[in-house]
GUDO-164507 format. One line per field, with one value per residue (C-alpha): x, y, z; residue in one letter; residue number from 1. Coordinates in Angstrom, 1 decimal. Example, Ala and Ser with C-alpha at 12.3 -4.5 7.8 and 13.67 -1.06 7.14 Angstrom:
2
xx = [12.3; 13.7]
yy = [-4.5; -1.1]
zz = [7.8; 7.1]
r = [A; S]
k = [1; 2]
***
This chain:
305
xx = [5.2; 2.8; 1.6; 0.1; -2.2; -3.8; -7.5; -6.6; -4.3; -5.5; -4.3; -5.9; -4.0; -0.8; -1.1; -2.1; 1.0; 3.7; 6.1; 5.5; 8.2; 9.6; 9.8; 13.3; 13.3; 11.0; 13.0; 16.2; 14.3; 13.2; 16.7; 18.5; 15.6; 16.1; 19.8; 19.5; 18.9; 15.5; 14.0; 10.5; 7.6; 4.7; 4.6; 5.9; 5.4; 5.4; 6.3; 5.0; 3.0; 1.1; -1.4; -0.3; 1.6; 4.5; 2.4; 0.3; 3.7; 4.6; 3.2; 5.4; 4.2; 1.2; 0.2; 1.1; 0.6; 0.8; 1.4; 1.2; 0.6; -1.9; -5.6; -6.2; -3.3; -4.5; -8.1; -6.8; -4.8; -7.5; -9.5; -6.6; -6.3; -6.9; -10.2; -8.1; -5.9; -8.3; -7.9; -4.0; -3.3; -4.3; -3.6; -3.3; -2.5; 0.6; 4.2; 7.4; 8.8; 6.2; 5.3; 3.9; 1.0; 3.6; 4.9; 8.6; 10.3; 7.0; 8.0; 10.1; 10.6; 10.3; 10.2; 9.9; 9.4; 9.9; 9.1; 12.2; 13.4; 10.8; 11.9; 13.6; 16.2; 17.4; 14.0; 12.9; 16.0; 15.4; 11.9; 12.6; 15.2; 12.6; 9.9; 12.1; 12.5; 16.2; 17.7; 14.9; 15.6; 14.7; 14.7; 14.4; 14.4; 13.9; 14.1; 15.5; 14.8; 13.5; 15.9; 15.0; 17.9; 17.1; 17.3; 20.1; 20.3; 17.0; 18.3; 19.4; 15.9; 14.5; 17.1; 16.4; 12.8; 13.0; 15.9; 15.9; 15.3; 12.6; 10.8; 10.3; 13.6; 12.4; 9.1; 10.5; 10.1; 13.7; 15.7; 13.5; 14.1; 18.0; 17.8; 16.0; 18.0; 21.0; 19.4; 19.3; 23.2; 22.5; 20.3; 22.5; 23.3; 21.5; 24.6; 25.7; 22.4; 21.9; 25.3; 24.0; 20.8; 22.0; 24.7; 24.6; 23.9; 24.4; 23.6; 22.9; 22.3; 20.6; 21.2; 21.9; 25.5; 25.6; 24.9; 28.3; 27.6; 26.2; 28.8; 29.2; 25.6; 23.9; 21.6; 18.4; 15.7; 12.9; 11.5; 8.0; 6.9; 4.6; 3.1; 4.3; 0.8; 1.3; 4.7; 3.0; 0.5; 3.5; 5.2; 1.8; 2.0; 5.1; 4.7; 6.7; 4.3; 1.4; 3.6; 4.5; 1.0; -0.1; 2.4; 1.9; -1.8; -1.5; 0.7; -2.3; -4.1; -1.2; -2.1; 1.1; 0.3; 1.5; 4.9; 4.8; 3.0; 5.7; 8.3; 6.6; 6.4; 10.1; 11.1; 8.9; 10.3; 13.9; 13.4; 11.3; 14.1; 17.0; 15.5; 13.6; 10.2; 6.8; 5.4; 1.7; 1.9; -1.2; 0.0; 3.9; 5.7; 8.9; 10.7; 11.2; 13.8; 14.5; 17.8; 17.2; 18.9; 18.4; 19.2; 19.2; 19.7; 19.7; 19.0; 21.5; 20.7; 19.7; 23.2; 24.6; 22.1]
yy = [-61.2; -60.6; -57.4; -59.6; -61.4; -58.1; -57.8; -54.4; -55.9; -55.4; -58.4; -57.2; -53.9; -55.6; -58.2; -55.2; -53.1; -55.4; -56.3; -59.2; -61.7; -62.1; -65.2; -65.2; -66.1; -69.2; -70.4; -70.2; -72.3; -74.8; -75.0; -75.7; -78.4; -80.1; -80.4; -83.8; -86.6; -88.0; -84.8; -85.1; -82.5; -84.0; -81.7; -78.2; -76.4; -72.5; -71.7; -68.3; -68.2; -64.9; -64.1; -66.9; -64.7; -67.2; -70.3; -70.0; -69.7; -73.2; -74.5; -77.4; -79.2; -81.5; -80.5; -77.2; -76.3; -73.0; -72.7; -69.4; -68.7; -65.9; -66.8; -63.7; -64.2; -67.9; -66.6; -64.1; -66.6; -69.1; -66.3; -65.7; -69.1; -69.3; -71.4; -73.8; -74.6; -75.0; -78.7; -78.6; -75.8; -75.6; -73.4; -74.3; -72.3; -73.4; -72.5; -73.3; -74.7; -77.5; -79.1; -82.2; -82.0; -83.4; -86.9; -87.6; -87.7; -86.3; -83.1; -82.2; -78.4; -76.1; -72.2; -69.3; -65.9; -62.6; -64.7; -66.6; -63.7; -64.7; -68.3; -70.0; -71.8; -74.0; -75.7; -75.0; -76.7; -80.0; -79.7; -79.1; -82.0; -84.3; -83.4; -83.3; -86.2; -87.4; -84.7; -82.5; -78.7; -75.6; -72.1; -69.0; -65.4; -62.1; -58.6; -55.4; -51.6; -50.0; -48.4; -45.6; -46.0; -43.0; -40.8; -42.3; -39.1; -40.2; -43.1; -41.1; -40.0; -43.7; -45.1; -42.5; -43.1; -46.7; -46.9; -43.5; -43.6; -40.9; -42.6; -46.0; -47.7; -48.7; -50.0; -53.1; -56.5; -57.9; -59.8; -60.1; -56.7; -57.0; -60.4; -59.2; -56.0; -58.2; -60.2; -63.3; -63.5; -64.2; -67.2; -70.3; -72.7; -75.7; -77.8; -76.2; -76.9; -80.4; -81.5; -85.0; -84.2; -81.4; -81.9; -78.3; -74.6; -71.6; -67.8; -65.6; -61.7; -59.5; -55.7; -52.2; -52.0; -48.6; -50.4; -51.4; -53.6; -56.6; -59.3; -60.0; -59.1; -59.9; -57.5; -56.6; -58.5; -57.5; -54.1; -52.4; -49.4; -47.4; -43.9; -42.0; -42.4; -46.2; -45.7; -44.3; -47.2; -49.7; -47.7; -48.0; -52.0; -51.8; -53.6; -51.0; -48.1; -49.9; -50.5; -46.8; -45.4; -47.9; -46.1; -42.5; -42.4; -38.5; -38.6; -39.6; -36.4; -34.0; -31.2; -31.8; -35.5; -38.7; -39.8; -41.8; -38.9; -36.5; -38.9; -39.0; -35.2; -34.9; -37.3; -35.5; -32.1; -33.3; -34.7; -31.6; -29.2; -31.3; -32.2; -28.9; -30.8; -30.9; -34.3; -35.0; -38.2; -39.9; -39.7; -39.6; -43.0; -44.0; -47.5; -48.9; -51.9; -54.1; -55.9; -59.7; -62.5; -66.1; -69.1; -72.7; -76.0; -79.7; -82.7; -85.8; -88.3; -91.9; -92.9; -90.1; -90.3]
zz = [4.0; 6.7; 4.8; 2.0; 4.6; 5.8; 5.2; 3.4; 0.9; -2.7; -4.7; -7.8; -7.9; -7.0; -9.9; -12.3; -11.8; -11.0; -13.8; -16.2; -16.4; -19.6; -21.9; -21.7; -18.1; -18.5; -21.4; -19.3; -16.5; -19.3; -21.1; -17.7; -16.9; -20.2; -20.0; -18.3; -20.5; -19.9; -18.2; -17.4; -17.8; -15.6; -12.6; -11.8; -8.5; -8.0; -4.4; -3.2; -6.3; -5.5; -8.1; -10.3; -12.8; -13.1; -12.5; -15.7; -17.7; -16.8; -20.1; -21.1; -17.9; -17.9; -14.3; -12.4; -8.7; -7.2; -3.7; -1.5; 2.3; 1.5; 1.0; -0.9; -3.2; -4.0; -4.6; -7.1; -8.8; -9.3; -11.0; -13.4; -14.8; -18.5; -19.2; -21.4; -18.7; -15.7; -15.6; -15.7; -13.2; -9.5; -6.5; -2.7; 0.2; 2.1; 2.8; 1.1; 4.3; 4.6; 1.2; 2.8; 0.4; -2.2; -2.1; -2.2; -5.7; -7.3; -8.9; -12.1; -11.5; -8.7; -9.3; -7.0; -8.6; -6.3; -3.3; -2.1; 0.0; 2.5; 2.7; 5.6; 3.3; 6.0; 5.6; 2.1; 0.3; 2.2; 1.2; -2.5; -2.4; -1.0; -3.5; -6.6; -8.8; -9.3; -12.0; -11.0; -11.1; -9.3; -10.8; -8.4; -9.0; -7.6; -8.7; -7.0; -6.9; -10.0; -12.5; -14.9; -17.4; -19.6; -16.5; -14.2; -12.1; -10.6; -8.9; -5.7; -5.2; -5.8; -3.4; -0.8; -1.0; -0.7; 1.9; 3.8; 7.5; 7.3; 4.3; 3.6; 5.0; 8.5; 7.3; 5.0; 6.4; 7.1; 6.1; 3.0; 1.7; 1.9; 0.5; -2.6; -3.0; -3.2; -6.0; -3.9; -3.3; 0.4; -0.3; 0.7; -2.0; -2.4; -2.5; 0.7; 2.6; 1.1; -0.3; -0.4; -2.6; -5.0; -7.8; -9.0; -8.0; -10.2; -10.0; -12.9; -12.8; -15.2; -14.8; -16.4; -17.1; -15.2; -11.9; -10.7; -7.7; -9.8; -10.6; -14.3; -15.2; -18.3; -20.1; -18.3; -19.3; -16.7; -18.4; -18.6; -20.5; -18.5; -18.1; -15.3; -13.6; -14.0; -12.2; -9.3; -9.2; -9.0; -6.3; -4.3; -4.3; -2.0; 1.2; 3.0; 1.8; 3.3; 6.6; 6.4; 6.3; 9.2; 11.3; 9.7; 8.5; 8.5; 5.5; 3.5; 4.4; 3.3; 1.0; -1.0; -1.6; 0.3; 0.2; -2.9; -4.9; -3.5; -4.8; -8.3; -8.4; -7.5; -10.2; -13.0; -12.0; -12.2; -15.7; -16.7; -15.6; -16.8; -20.3; -20.8; -21.4; -19.9; -18.7; -18.5; -16.1; -17.5; -21.2; -21.2; -21.0; -19.7; -19.6; -16.3; -15.4; -12.6; -12.1; -11.3; -9.8; -11.1; -9.0; -10.4; -8.7; -9.9; -7.7; -8.3; -10.5; -9.4; -9.8; -7.8; -4.9]
r = [M; A; T; F; A; K; A; T; F; D; S; T; R; Y; A; L; F; R; P; T; Y; P; R; Q; L; F; D; A; A; F; R; Y; H; D; R; T; R; G; A; R; W; D; L; A; V; D; L; G; C; G; T; G; Q; A; T; V; E; L; T; P; F; K; R; V; I; G; I; D; P; S; E; K; M; V; E; Q; A; R; L; A; V; P; Q; N; S; A; N; R; I; E; F; A; Q; G; S; A; E; D; L; S; M; L; P; D; S; S; V; D; L; V; I; A; A; Q; S; S; H; W; F; N; W; D; K; V; W; P; E; I; A; R; V; L; K; P; S; G; T; A; S; I; W; G; Y; G; E; I; I; I; P; K; Y; P; Y; L; E; P; L; I; S; D; Y; H; G; G; P; D; Q; L; G; P; H; W; E; Q; P; G; R; S; I; V; E; G; L; L; R; D; V; P; A; A; T; E; V; C; P; S; A; F; S; E; F; Q; Q; T; F; F; S; S; P; H; I; T; D; V; P; S; P; L; P; T; I; L; K; K; T; M; T; W; S; D; L; L; A; Y; L; R; T; S; S; A; L; R; N; F; H; D; K; H; P; E; D; L; A; R; S; D; G; N; I; S; E; R; L; L; L; R; L; I; R; N; V; E; E; R; E; G; C; E; I; T; P; E; K; V; Q; V; Q; V; E; W; P; L; G; L; L; Q; A; R; K; K; T; Y; Q; Q; L]
k = [1; 2; 3; 4; 5; 6; 7; 8; 9; 10; 11; 12; 13; 14; 15; 16; 17; 18; 19; 20; 21; 22; 23; 24; 25; 26; 27; 28; 29; 30; 31; 32; 33; 34; 35; 36; 37; 38; 39; 40; 41; 42; 43; 44; 45; 46; 47; 48; 49; 50; 51; 52; 53; 54; 55; 56; 57; 58; 59; 60; 61; 62; 63; 64; 65; 66; 67; 68; 69; 70; 71; 72; 73; 74; 75; 76; 77; 78; 79; 80; 81; 82; 83; 84; 85; 86; 87; 88; 89; 90; 91; 92; 93; 94; 95; 96; 97; 98; 99; 100; 101; 102; 103; 104; 105; 106; 107; 108; 109; 110; 111; 112; 113; 114; 115; 116; 117; 118; 119; 120; 121; 122; 123; 124; 125; 126; 127; 128; 129; 130; 131; 132; 133; 134; 135; 136; 137; 138; 139; 140; 141; 142; 143; 144; 145; 146; 147; 148; 149; 150; 151; 152; 153; 154; 155; 156; 157; 158; 159; 160; 161; 162; 163; 164; 165; 166; 167; 168; 169; 170; 171; 172; 173; 174; 175; 176; 177; 178; 179; 180; 181; 182; 183; 184; 185; 186; 187; 188; 189; 190; 191; 192; 193; 194; 195; 196; 197; 198; 199; 200; 201; 202; 203; 204; 205; 206; 207; 208; 209; 210; 211; 212; 213; 214; 215; 216; 217; 218; 219; 220; 221; 222; 223; 224; 225; 226; 227; 228; 229; 230; 231; 232; 233; 234; 235; 236; 237; 238; 239; 240; 241; 242; 243; 244; 245; 246; 247; 248; 249; 250; 251; 252; 253; 254; 255; 256; 257; 258; 259; 260; 261; 262; 263; 264; 265; 266; 267; 268; 269; 270; 271; 272; 273; 274; 275; 276; 277; 278; 279; 280; 281; 282; 283; 284; 285; 286; 287; 288; 289; 290; 291; 292; 293; 294; 295; 296; 297; 298; 299; 300; 301; 302; 303; 304; 305]
***
């Protein structure tokens, strides 16, 4: 997470080329929240909100607060708020581990979108439990390594790029990377960390059927159609790539392109050779998918507490 605080971090590029969360994901969070009789829709909080991509989608709530430790992310998020929501959505710099800005039992829904792998859950679950109203809910999600379902033979190249010891593997911040690649399966259950506060905890996974290590997945919902050039731009948003180039600046001067450009070239050549086609990166599109894990928890009712 320290990468996002660097002065060289480009929050605008990060927001532009990251995948957009589908409506189904928010609908799942809202349905889960609405399952309790008398569910309230006054205040929602987005932890690790980044550029506010998920924060602005919390439309059923009268008031929404996005919280992120990165000042640059918060600045970018404020610029992205729709004009008609400016009085309803606000952003603040802060951490998920310290929500002292929020009173006890004041929040209806807490979400965290592609940020929870950075959290210290021994501190975060108690803070969520403190700020949630009785019967309030939390929906936490994170996505893993890209999949190009039309060309499954590219997966070993993509996996080696992200995890290889001579590529980006050593340059991820851990244990965050391992947690998100495991689709948040290593996040401790809310009912285990705070058994006196939470009544429910559940995990749901969305993935392509040919990915065999995901338990009982539902069909993938996080997808994006992009050009091959846009795929390169997405790869360039990686924190590990920035860390790699901090250690190996000479890679940026290679005549055959830097490490991300070399990967894209290998992917394109593989497809061209196998499919007998020619790919113009700026014009030809490809569908990219991300496997996703969704964690949901519910605070006990007044009667249960």
